[in-house]
MIVEX-843867 format. One record per residue (C-alpha): x, y, z; residue number from 0. Coordinates in steps of 0.05 Angstrom, whole numbers, plus 32768, in hexadecimal, padded with zeros to 4 digits. Layout:
! MIVEX-843867
@east: X&north: Y&up: Z&i: NUM .
...
! end
This chain:
! MIVEX-843867
@east: 7F34&north: 805F&up: 80F4&i: 0 .
@east: 7F3A&north: 8038&up: 8133&i: 1 .
@east: 7F40&north: 7FEE&up: 8120&i: 2 .
@east: 7F1A&north: 7FD3&up: 8154&i: 3 .
@east: 7F2A&north: 7F86&up: 815B&i: 4 .
@east: 7EFE&north: 7F7B&up: 8197&i: 5 .
@east: 7ED5&north: 7F43&up: 8181&i: 6 .
@east: 7F00&north: 7F29&up: 814C&i: 7 .
@east: 7F0E&north: 7EE0&up: 816A&i: 8 .
@east: 7EC6&north: 7ED8&up: 816F&i: 9 .
@east: 7EAE&north: 7EDF&up: 812D&i: 10 .
@east: 7E9C&north: 7E98&up: 8117&i: 11 .
@east: 7EAE&north: 7E74&up: 80D2&i: 12 .
@east: 7E62&north: 7E8A&up: 80BB&i: 13 .
@east: 7E70&north: 7ED6&up: 80D2&i: 14 .
@east: 7EAC&north: 7EDB&up: 80A2&i: 15 .
@east: 7E93&north: 7EAE&up: 8068&i: 16 .
@east: 7E5B&north: 7EDD&up: 806A&i: 17 .
@east: 7E8F&north: 7F17&up: 8068&i: 18 .
@east: 7EAD&north: 7EFA&up: 802B&i: 19 .
@east: 7E6C&north: 7EFA&up: 8005&i: 20 .
@east: 7E61&north: 7F40&up: 8010&i: 21 .
@east: 7EA6&north: 7F4F&up: 7FF7&i: 22 .
@east: 7E9E&north: 7F32&up: 7FBB&i: 23 .
@east: 7E57&north: 7F44&up: 7FAC&i: 24 .
@east: 7E78&north: 7F8D&up: 7FB4&i: 25 .
@east: 7E9C&north: 7F78&up: 7F6C&i: 26 .
@east: 7E4F&north: 7F8A&up: 7F4C&i: 27 .
@east: 7E2F&north: 7FAC&up: 7F81&i: 28 .
@east: 7E3A&north: 7FEC&up: 7FB0&i: 29 .
@east: 7E08&north: 7FCB&up: 7FE0&i: 30 .
@east: 7E00&north: 7F83&up: 7FD4&i: 31 .
@east: 7DBA&north: 7F6A&up: 7FD9&i: 32 .
@east: 7DA6&north: 7F3E&up: 801A&i: 33 .
@east: 7D85&north: 7F0E&up: 7FEA&i: 34 .
@east: 7DC6&north: 7F00&up: 7FC8&i: 35 .
@east: 7DF0&north: 7EF6&up: 800A&i: 36 .
@east: 7DB8&north: 7EC6&up: 8021&i: 37 .
@east: 7DB0&north: 7EA0&up: 7FE3&i: 38 .
@east: 7E0B&north: 7E9B&up: 7FD9&i: 39 .
@east: 7E0F&north: 7E8F&up: 802F&i: 40 .
@east: 7DDB&north: 7E58&up: 802F&i: 41 .
@east: 7DDD&north: 7E52&up: 8078&i: 42 .
@east: 7DA4&north: 7E24&up: 80A0&i: 43 .
@east: 7D6F&north: 7E3B&up: 80CA&i: 44 .
@east: 7D74&north: 7E89&up: 80BE&i: 45 .
@east: 7DC0&north: 7E83&up: 80CB&i: 46 .
@east: 7DC7&north: 7EBA&up: 8097&i: 47 .
@east: 7DA1&north: 7EEE&up: 80B8&i: 48 .
@east: 7DBB&north: 7EE6&up: 80F9&i: 49 .
@east: 7E03&north: 7EEB&up: 80D9&i: 50 .
@east: 7DF5&north: 7F2E&up: 80B7&i: 51 .
@east: 7DD2&north: 7F4B&up: 80F8&i: 52 .
@east: 7E17&north: 7F37&up: 8116&i: 53 .
@east: 7E43&north: 7F52&up: 80ED&i: 54 .
@east: 7E21&north: 7F97&up: 80EC&i: 55 .
@east: 7E18&north: 7FA2&up: 8134&i: 56 .
@east: 7E60&north: 7F97&up: 8133&i: 57 .
@east: 7E6E&north: 7FC5&up: 80F8&i: 58 .
@east: 7E88&north: 7F9A&up: 80C9&i: 59 .
@east: 7E50&north: 7FA1&up: 8092&i: 60 .
@east: 7E27&north: 7FE4&up: 808A&i: 61 .
@east: 7DDB&north: 7FD3&up: 8083&i: 62 .
@east: 7DB9&north: 7FFD&up: 8049&i: 63 .
@east: 7D6F&north: 7FFD&up: 8032&i: 64 .
@east: 7D69&north: 803E&up: 8012&i: 65 .
@east: 7D5D&north: 8013&up: 7FD1&i: 66 .
@east: 7D5A&north: 7FD0&up: 7FDE&i: 67 .
@east: 7D6F&north: 7FA4&up: 801A&i: 68 .
@east: 7DBC&north: 7F9D&up: 8017&i: 69 .
@east: 7E03&north: 7F9D&up: 8031&i: 70 .
@east: 7E49&north: 7FB5&up: 802A&i: 71 .
@east: 7E85&north: 7FAE&up: 804C&i: 72 .
@east: 7E9E&north: 7FE3&up: 8083&i: 73 .
@east: 7EEA&north: 7FF5&up: 8085&i: 74 .
@east: 7EF2&north: 7FC8&up: 80C6&i: 75 .
@east: 7ECC&north: 7F91&up: 809C&i: 76 .
@east: 7F02&north: 7F91&up: 8066&i: 77 .
@east: 7F37&north: 7F96&up: 809A&i: 78 .
@east: 7F1E&north: 7F58&up: 80BE&i: 79 .
@east: 7F27&north: 7F31&up: 807D&i: 80 .
@east: 7F6A&north: 7F41&up: 806D&i: 81 .
@east: 7F7C&north: 7F33&up: 80B5&i: 82 .
@east: 7F5C&north: 7EF1&up: 80B0&i: 83 .
@east: 7F7F&north: 7ED7&up: 8076&i: 84 .
@east: 7FBD&north: 7EED&up: 808F&i: 85 .
@east: 7FC0&north: 7ECF&up: 80C9&i: 86 .
@east: 7FA2&north: 7E8E&up: 80A9&i: 87 .
@east: 7FE2&north: 7E8C&up: 8081&i: 88 .
@east: 8012&north: 7E93&up: 80C7&i: 89 .
@east: 8024&north: 7EDE&up: 80AD&i: 90 .
@east: 8017&north: 7EF5&up: 80F9&i: 91 .
@east: 7FEF&north: 7EE0&up: 8136&i: 92 .
@east: 7FE1&north: 7F1E&up: 8160&i: 93 .
@east: 7FCB&north: 7F67&up: 8150&i: 94 .
@east: 7FED&north: 7FA2&up: 817E&i: 95 .
@east: 7FED&north: 7FE5&up: 817F&i: 96 .
@east: 7FEA&north: 8025&up: 8144&i: 97 .
@east: 802A&north: 803B&up: 8138&i: 98 .
@east: 801A&north: 806B&up: 80F8&i: 99 .
@east: 7FE9&north: 8082&up: 80D7&i: 100 .
@east: 7FDE&north: 80B3&up: 8099&i: 101 .
@east: 7FB0&north: 80CC&up: 805E&i: 102 .
@east: 7FA7&north: 8085&up: 803A&i: 103 .
@east: 7FBE&north: 804E&up: 806D&i: 104 .
@east: 7FCD&north: 803F&up: 80B6&i: 105 .
@east: 7FFA&north: 8014&up: 80D6&i: 106 .
@east: 7FFF&north: 7FE4&up: 810B&i: 107 .
@east: 802C&north: 7FB5&up: 812D&i: 108 .
@east: 8020&north: 7F6D&up: 812A&i: 109 .
@east: 8049&north: 7F31&up: 8148&i: 110 .
@east: 805C&north: 7EEE&up: 8135&i: 111 .
@east: 8051&north: 7EAB&up: 8160&i: 112 .
@east: 80A1&north: 7EB5&up: 8170&i: 113 .
@east: 8096&north: 7F00&up: 8181&i: 114 .
@east: 80B2&north: 7F1A&up: 8148&i: 115 .
@east: 8092&north: 7F5B&up: 813B&i: 116 .
@east: 8079&north: 7F73&up: 80F3&i: 117 .
@east: 8057&north: 7FB1&up: 80E5&i: 118 .
@east: 8012&north: 7FAB&up: 80C0&i: 119 .
@east: 7FFE&north: 7FE0&up: 8088&i: 120 .
@east: 7FBB&north: 7FE5&up: 8081&i: 121 .
@east: 7FA9&north: 800B&up: 8032&i: 122 .
@east: 7F66&north: 803B&up: 803B&i: 123 .
@east: 7F68&north: 805D&up: 7FF8&i: 124 .
@east: 7F21&north: 8076&up: 7FE7&i: 125 .
@east: 7F03&north: 8074&up: 8026&i: 126 .
@east: 7EF8&north: 80BC&up: 802D&i: 127 .
@east: 7F00&north: 80D7&up: 7FE3&i: 128 .
@east: 7EFA&north: 80AE&up: 7FAD&i: 129 .
@east: 7F15&north: 80E5&up: 7F7D&i: 130 .
@east: 7F46&north: 80F9&up: 7FA2&i: 131 .
@east: 7F6A&north: 80BE&up: 7FA1&i: 132 .
@east: 7F5C&north: 80B0&up: 7F53&i: 133 .
@east: 7F79&north: 80F4&up: 7F42&i: 134 .
@east: 7FB8&north: 80F0&up: 7F6E&i: 135 .
@east: 7FC7&north: 80A3&up: 7F62&i: 136 .
@east: 7FC4&north: 8091&up: 7F14&i: 137 .
@east: 7FD0&north: 8040&up: 7F1E&i: 138 .
@east: 7F87&north: 803B&up: 7F0C&i: 139 .
@east: 7FA0&north: 803D&up: 7EBF&i: 140 .
@east: 7F63&north: 8041&up: 7E99&i: 141 .
@east: 7F2F&north: 801F&up: 7EC7&i: 142 .
@east: 7EEF&north: 8057&up: 7ED3&i: 143 .
@east: 7ECE&north: 8032&up: 7F07&i: 144 .
@east: 7EE7&north: 8011&up: 7F48&i: 145 .
@east: 7ED1&north: 8014&up: 7F97&i: 146 .
@east: 7F06&north: 8017&up: 7FD0&i: 147 .
@east: 7F0B&north: 7FD4&up: 7FDB&i: 148 .
@east: 7F2F&north: 7FCF&up: 7F98&i: 149 .
@east: 7F52&north: 800F&up: 7F9B&i: 150 .
@east: 7F71&north: 7FFD&up: 7FE0&i: 151 .
@east: 7F80&north: 7FB2&up: 7FCD&i: 152 .
@east: 7FA4&north: 7FD3&up: 7F92&i: 153 .
@east: 7FD4&north: 7FF9&up: 7FBA&i: 154 .
@east: 7FE8&north: 7FC3&up: 7FEA&i: 155 .
@east: 7FF3&north: 7F94&up: 7FA8&i: 156 .
@east: 801B&north: 7FCF&up: 7F85&i: 157 .
@east: 8041&north: 7FE0&up: 7FCC&i: 158 .
@east: 8056&north: 7F97&up: 7FDA&i: 159 .
@east: 806E&north: 7F8B&up: 7F96&i: 160 .
@east: 8092&north: 7FC9&up: 7F97&i: 161 .
@east: 80B5&north: 7FC1&up: 7FDB&i: 162 .
@east: 80CE&north: 7F75&up: 7FCE&i: 163 .
@east: 80E8&north: 7F89&up: 7F8A&i: 164 .
@east: 8109&north: 7FCB&up: 7FA6&i: 165 .
@east: 8127&north: 7FA0&up: 7FE0&i: 166 .
@east: 8140&north: 7F6B&up: 7FB6&i: 167 .
@east: 816C&north: 7FA5&up: 7F8E&i: 168 .
@east: 818B&north: 7FBE&up: 7FC8&i: 169 .
@east: 815D&north: 7FF7&up: 7FE3&i: 170 .
@east: 8159&north: 8000&up: 8022&i: 171 .
@east: 810F&north: 7FF4&up: 8031&i: 172 .
@east: 80E3&north: 7FC9&up: 8062&i: 173 .
@east: 80E1&north: 7F7E&up: 8053&i: 174 .
@east: 80A8&north: 7F6A&up: 8031&i: 175 .
@east: 8080&north: 7F31&up: 8057&i: 176 .
@east: 8045&north: 7F24&up: 8036&i: 177 .
@east: 7FFD&north: 7F48&up: 8026&i: 178 .
@east: 7FB6&north: 7F3A&up: 8015&i: 179 .
@east: 7F7D&north: 7F69&up: 8000&i: 180 .
@east: 7F8B&north: 7FAA&up: 8014&i: 181 .
@east: 7FC3&north: 7F98&up: 8050&i: 182 .
@east: 800E&north: 7F8F&up: 8048&i: 183 .
@east: 803B&north: 7F75&up: 8082&i: 184 .
@east: 807E&north: 7F8C&up: 8082&i: 185 .
@east: 80BD&north: 7F91&up: 80B2&i: 186 .
@east: 80B9&north: 7FC7&up: 80E5&i: 187 .
@east: 80E8&north: 7FFD&up: 80DA&i: 188 .
@east: 8112&north: 800C&up: 8116&i: 189 .
@east: 8113&north: 8058&up: 8112&i: 190 .
@east: 80ED&north: 809C&up: 8110&i: 191 .
@east: 80D4&north: 80BD&up: 80C9&i: 192 .
@east: 80FF&north: 80F3&up: 80B7&i: 193 .
@east: 80CD&north: 812C&up: 80C8&i: 194 .
@east: 80D8&north: 811F&up: 8115&i: 195 .
@east: 8122&north: 811F&up: 810E&i: 196 .
@east: 813D&north: 8161&up: 812D&i: 197 .
@east: 8183&north: 8156&up: 8130&i: 198 .
@east: 81B7&north: 812D&up: 810A&i: 199 .
@east: 81FF&north: 811F&up: 810B&i: 200 .
@east: 820E&north: 8121&up: 80C9&i: 201 .
@east: 81D4&north: 813F&up: 809F&i: 202 .
@east: 81FA&north: 814E&up: 8066&i: 203 .
@east: 820B&north: 8102&up: 8059&i: 204 .
@east: 81C4&north: 80EF&up: 806D&i: 205 .
@east: 81AD&north: 811F&up: 8038&i: 206 .
@east: 81DD&north: 8108&up: 7FFE&i: 207 .
@east: 81CA&north: 80C0&up: 8015&i: 208 .
@east: 817B&north: 80D4&up: 800B&i: 209 .
@east: 8187&north: 80F7&up: 7FD0&i: 210 .
@east: 81AD&north: 80C2&up: 7FAB&i: 211 .
@east: 8177&north: 8092&up: 7FBA&i: 212 .
@east: 8149&north: 80B7&up: 7F94&i: 213 .
@east: 8179&north: 80B5&up: 7F57&i: 214 .
@east: 8186&north: 8071&up: 7F58&i: 215 .
@east: 813A&north: 8064&up: 7F5D&i: 216 .
@east: 8132&north: 808A&up: 7F1C&i: 217 .
@east: 8171&north: 8069&up: 7EFE&i: 218 .
@east: 8146&north: 8026&up: 7F10&i: 219 .
@east: 8103&north: 8045&up: 7EE8&i: 220 .
@east: 80E0&north: 8057&up: 7F25&i: 221 .
@east: 80CF&north: 8099&up: 7F45&i: 222 .
@east: 80B4&north: 809D&up: 7F8E&i: 223 .
@east: 8082&north: 80CE&up: 7F83&i: 224 .
@east: 807E&north: 80E2&up: 7FD1&i: 225 .
@east: 80C9&north: 80E4&up: 7FE2&i: 226 .
@east: 80C6&north: 810E&up: 8020&i: 227 .
@east: 80D4&north: 8112&up: 8069&i: 228 .
@east: 8098&north: 80F0&up: 807E&i: 229 .
@east: 80AA&north: 80B7&up: 804E&i: 230 .
@east: 80E8&north: 80A6&up: 8063&i: 231 .
@east: 8100&north: 8085&up: 80A7&i: 232 .
@east: 814B&north: 808F&up: 80C5&i: 233 .
@east: 8164&north: 806D&up: 80FF&i: 234 .
@east: 8192&north: 807F&up: 813D&i: 235 .
@east: 81CE&north: 806A&up: 8112&i: 236 .
@east: 81B5&north: 80A4&up: 80D6&i: 237 .
@east: 819D&north: 805D&up: 80B3&i: 238 .
@east: 816A&north: 8071&up: 8073&i: 239 .
@east: 8135&north: 8049&up: 8064&i: 240 .
@east: 80FB&north: 805A&up: 8033&i: 241 .
@east: 80B6&north: 8049&up: 8040&i: 242 .
@east: 8070&north: 8055&up: 8017&i: 243 .
@east: 806E&north: 803D&up: 7FD0&i: 244 .
@east: 802B&north: 802E&up: 7FAC&i: 245 .
@east: 802F&north: 8075&up: 7F8C&i: 246 .
@east: 8073&north: 8069&up: 7F64&i: 247 .
@east: 8075&north: 8073&up: 7F20&i: 248 .
@east: 8099&north: 805E&up: 7EDD&i: 249 .
@east: 80D2&north: 8091&up: 7EC8&i: 250 .
@east: 80AC&north: 808F&up: 7E88&i: 251 .
@east: 8070&north: 80B1&up: 7EA6&i: 252 .
@east: 8055&north: 80EB&up: 7E84&i: 253 .
@east: 8061&north: 8115&up: 7EC7&i: 254 .
@east: 809E&north: 80ED&up: 7ED6&i: 255 .
@east: 80CA&north: 812A&up: 7EDA&i: 256 .
@east: 809D&north: 815A&up: 7F04&i: 257 .
@east: 8095&north: 8122&up: 7F38&i: 258 .
@east: 80DE&north: 8113&up: 7F39&i: 259 .
@east: 80EE&north: 815E&up: 7F42&i: 260 .
@east: 80BC&north: 8167&up: 7F7B&i: 261 .
@east: 80D7&north: 8127&up: 7F9B&i: 262 .
@east: 8121&north: 814A&up: 7F98&i: 263 .
@east: 8100&north: 818C&up: 7FAF&i: 264 .
@east: 80E0&north: 8174&up: 7FE9&i: 265 .
@east: 8120&north: 815A&up: 8004&i: 266 .
@east: 8146&north: 8192&up: 7FFA&i: 267 .
@east: 8119&north: 81C6&up: 8014&i: 268 .
@east: 8115&north: 8196&up: 8059&i: 269 .
@east: 815C&north: 8191&up: 805B&i: 270 .
@east: 815F&north: 81DD&up: 8055&i: 271 .
@east: 812D&north: 81F2&up: 8085&i: 272 .
@east: 813D&north: 81BC&up: 80BF&i: 273 .
@east: 818A&north: 81B4&up: 80BC&i: 274 .
@east: 819B&north: 81F6&up: 8098&i: 275 .
@east: 81BC&north: 81D2&up: 805F&i: 276 .
@east: 81D2&north: 81FF&up: 8023&i: 277 .
@east: 81D9&north: 81DB&up: 7FE3&i: 278 .
@east: 8209&north: 81E7&up: 7FA5&i: 279 .
@east: 8220&north: 81C0&up: 7F63&i: 280 .
@east: 8251&north: 818B&up: 7F73&i: 281 .
@east: 827D&north: 8168&up: 7F4C&i: 282 .
@east: 827A&north: 812C&up: 7F78&i: 283 .
@east: 824B&north: 80F0&up: 7F5A&i: 284 .
@east: 8209&north: 80EF&up: 7F8A&i: 285 .
@east: 8209&north: 80A9&up: 7FAE&i: 286 .
@east: 823A&north: 808D&up: 7F6F&i: 287 .
@east: 8209&north: 80A4&up: 7F3D&i: 288 .
@east: 8223&north: 80D3&up: 7F03&i: 289 .
@east: 81ED&north: 8108&up: 7EFD&i: 290 .
@east: 81EA&north: 814A&up: 7EE2&i: 291 .
@east: 81D9&north: 8184&up: 7F1B&i: 292 .
@east: 81C6&north: 81C8&up: 7F11&i: 293 .
@east: 81E5&north: 8202&up: 7F3C&i: 294 .
@east: 81C3&north: 81EE&up: 7F7C&i: 295 .
@east: 81D8&north: 81A7&up: 7F7E&i: 296 .
@east: 8192&north: 818C&up: 7F66&i: 297 .
@east: 819B&north: 814F&up: 7F2F&i: 298 .
@east: 817F&north: 8157&up: 7EF2&i: 299 .
@east: 8146&north: 8124&up: 7EE0&i: 300 .
@east: 8156&north: 8121&up: 7E95&i: 301 .
@east: 81A0&north: 810F&up: 7EA4&i: 302 .
@east: 818C&north: 80CD&up: 7EC7&i: 303 .
@east: 819B&north: 808F&up: 7E9D&i: 304 .
@east: 8178&north: 804F&up: 7EB2&i: 305 .
@east: 81A8&north: 8017&up: 7ECB&i: 306 .
@east: 81A2&north: 7FCD&up: 7EBE&i: 307 .
@east: 8164&north: 7FBE&up: 7EEB&i: 308 .
@east: 8123&north: 7FE3&up: 7ECD&i: 309 .
@east: 80F9&north: 7FD9&up: 7F0A&i: 310 .
@east: 80C1&north: 8000&up: 7EE3&i: 311 .
@east: 80C3&north: 7FCE&up: 7EB5&i: 312 .
@east: 80BC&north: 7F92&up: 7EE1&i: 313 .
@east: 8084&north: 7FB1&up: 7F0B&i: 314 .
@east: 805B&north: 7FD7&up: 7ED2&i: 315 .
@east: 8067&north: 8011&up: 7EFE&i: 316 .
@east: 8030&north: 8046&up: 7EE6&i: 317 .
@east: 8043&north: 8071&up: 7EA1&i: 318 .
@east: 807E&north: 8037&up: 7E8D&i: 319 .
@east: 8070&north: 803C&up: 7E3D&i: 320 .
@east: 807A&north: 7FED&up: 7E30&i: 321 .
@east: 8043&north: 7FDB&up: 7E00&i: 322 .
@east: 8025&north: 7F97&up: 7E0B&i: 323 .
@east: 8007&north: 7F63&up: 7DD1&i: 324 .
@east: 7FC7&north: 7F46&up: 7DE4&i: 325 .
@east: 7FA0&north: 7F24&up: 7DAD&i: 326 .
@east: 7FBE&north: 7F51&up: 7D77&i: 327 .
@east: 7FAC&north: 7F94&up: 7D9D&i: 328 .
@east: 7FDE&north: 7FC4&up: 7DB9&i: 329 .
@east: 7FD1&north: 7FDC&up: 7DFB&i: 330 .
@east: 7FFB&north: 8009&up: 7E30&i: 331 .
@east: 8014&north: 7FE2&up: 7E6C&i: 332 .
@east: 7FE8&north: 8014&up: 7E9C&i: 333 .
@east: 7FA7&north: 7FF8&up: 7E7F&i: 334 .
@east: 7FBA&north: 7FB0&up: 7E8C&i: 335 .
@east: 7FA1&north: 7FB2&up: 7ED3&i: 336 .
@east: 7F85&north: 7F6E&up: 7EF2&i: 337 .
@east: 7F44&north: 7F6B&up: 7EEB&i: 338 .
@east: 7F25&north: 7F82&up: 7F2F&i: 339 .
@east: 7EEE&north: 7F49&up: 7F29&i: 340 .
@east: 7F32&north: 7F0F&up: 7F1C&i: 341 .
@east: 7F55&north: 7F33&up: 7F59&i: 342 .
@east: 7F23&north: 7F2F&up: 7F8B&i: 343 .
@east: 7F0E&north: 7EE9&up: 7F7B&i: 344 .
@east: 7F54&north: 7ECA&up: 7F7C&i: 345 .
@east: 7F56&north: 7EDD&up: 7FC8&i: 346 .
@east: 7F18&north: 7EC5&up: 7FD8&i: 347 .
@east: 7F11&north: 7E81&up: 7FEA&i: 348 .
@east: 7F02&north: 7E52&up: 8020&i: 349 .
@east: 7F42&north: 7E59&up: 803F&i: 350 .
@east: 7F36&north: 7EA0&up: 805D&i: 351 .
@east: 7EF3&north: 7E7A&up: 807B&i: 352 .
@east: 7F1B&north: 7E51&up: 80AC&i: 353 .
@east: 7F50&north: 7E56&up: 80E5&i: 354 .
@east: 7F36&north: 7E97&up: 8104&i: 355 .
@east: 7F41&north: 7E83&up: 8151&i: 356 .
@east: 7F89&north: 7E7D&up: 8151&i: 357 .
@east: 7F8C&north: 7ECE&up: 814F&i: 358 .
@east: 7FA7&north: 7EEB&up: 8195&i: 359 .
@east: 7F99&north: 7F38&up: 8199&i: 360 .
@east: 7FC8&north: 7F68&up: 81B5&i: 361 .
@east: 7FAF&north: 7F9A&up: 81E1&i: 362 .
! end
């Protein structure tokens, strides 16, 4: 999706007020009734109708009259709300070029007032296929109903939490700066996706470092689940940075070994195909970790022992086996997701309605 920022600065406080009302209404309505928007907005002299028309023209709202007259947020409308809230908080001041795109997110450069360049990641889970995302991402817990706003916001919340915790435990990840709704702001990684690297000075050392990080994650209770050449960055000094975290699961997840073995196999296949590396069992520790390996040098998941920092417990990663006691009733940790209504309500306040005039847009 192209993030068309033209016209952002021209939007008024009333425009953002109505956008926010529609967002709130989508907690309970797929299409938010126009009457409800008018009643809550309470703009004088037919102002709400004018605002709705303006937002529809700018493709921030979609109009639907198939069952009743109403509106829903578009992708761009949700992007605007998140960007506005972060600008209001002073996280960044300008939006630049798109620097990356995947199946479930887009990444843009953003700049602070002092010129510091950061990365802005917009999660877009569920915009194309609810069913596919629900099948592949199980952090919805036991929730059976959801919309793409909640799904994308949850992915951003998870990623920010994982990234911040991993950085605090010494993992090479981007610095987590801030987030709002489906948008995560992080430091800009100076490097390239491993998939784009054709030559390397020390492929064996880099390979061992990458496998070592995978094992360290498991020792901290986490499995990446998308550990491949597209989500590992490497710079000119062959320093490795791991990216993309919302899908991470606990080592107690029912499919933990399958996910771990798949991550290992992705790295082995890539280095064998790209750099012609051949692997065999080694007596040396992998990046300081004592794990058993098969005859081809692949670490055994069953031999990895959790270290002192159980990040799956700290972050309630999907599949974590802890039981919570609430009102005398046990329930799985993964079923205790924050409620959609409460999560969205906490983000919708008057501070989100003001202060948009300060945004400067980079072309």
